[in-house]
Structure formats: C-alpha cells, structure tokens
Phi, psi and omega in degrees: 000133182292150176278110182242152176262110185295338181277352181266126175239126180293130178279125183264146177297328180297333178296324178293321177293321177299320178297319178295319179296321176299318177296321179295320177299320179293322179291328184296335182271000178261189178299148182306320179249108183234139184300335181280348178295322178295317179291327175298315179298317179298316179296318181293317178297322177294319178297312180296322177296321179290321182284321189242343184104152186293341183253013182285151182295334178296321179294318178296317179299317179296320180298322176292326179295329181294338178248018177061037180240019182292336181305333180287337183260322183230158180273096179267125185297330183286342184296326180282342184265348183280148177291167183297321178278109185262144171266094188301317178299318179292319178298318179298319177295317179298318181290323175303312182300314182295319179295313180295322177294322177296317178296319178300317179299314177298319181295317180294323176298316179297317180295322178294318177297317180298318181297317180289327179290327182273348181298127176088356181282346184261018178248159178252142176285150178296148181295145177278146178265000000 
C-alpha cells in the first residue's frame, strides 16, 4: 500500500472551472450589464489560456459566447427554442454558462481517465526469487 498523506488533496483543474461557473451564477442574478462581467470574462479567458493554451478552440468559443455568437461554433440546444427577439445580454450569459459547463464536462472526463490510468503505478512488484 502506498504511503499517502491523508491531509493532502490534489487540486483538480476542474475545481477552477467550477469556481468560475459559481461566479457566473452570482453575476447572473444581477443586472444584465454589470461592470464585473467584463472582469469575469478577462479572468475566465486567462484561466482557459492557462489550462489549454492561447490558441485552443475553447478560448475562441468562450470569446464568441461573450457576444452571444456561440451558436455559430457549437450546437447549443437552447438556440432553437428562443424567440426571434433575443435578449443579447441574457443570451450571452446563457452561452457563457453552457460553454463553461461543456468544458467542465470534458475536463472531468480527462481527469477521470487520468486517475484510472495512474492507479497502481506507484507500487513495486515483489522481487522474483
């Protein structure tokens, strides 16, 4: 059995995305145009750039979500259900949320695969006689 420190918990990248989604939920309950939304976008773009690189498609997709144009890049189910007269600030918030949730799902899948692949790699086989 590996020697583990029970007080140590590995920080997952998905936790950072969850924190951003939580911040977005808090912003969603305020006025549609709020000065902290711009700083939220800057922070989120920096996070995605750090996690995936500045040229990754997730960063581009998020930038389109900030102007409510993500429908052109990904198939968002709510786009077909919305009326013709759109509330762009509300749509932009919804698209931000959907993009971040999609990225979170992919990140959690990767972390789960990584965890199963690394299981058992830190033990030694018994010596052969």
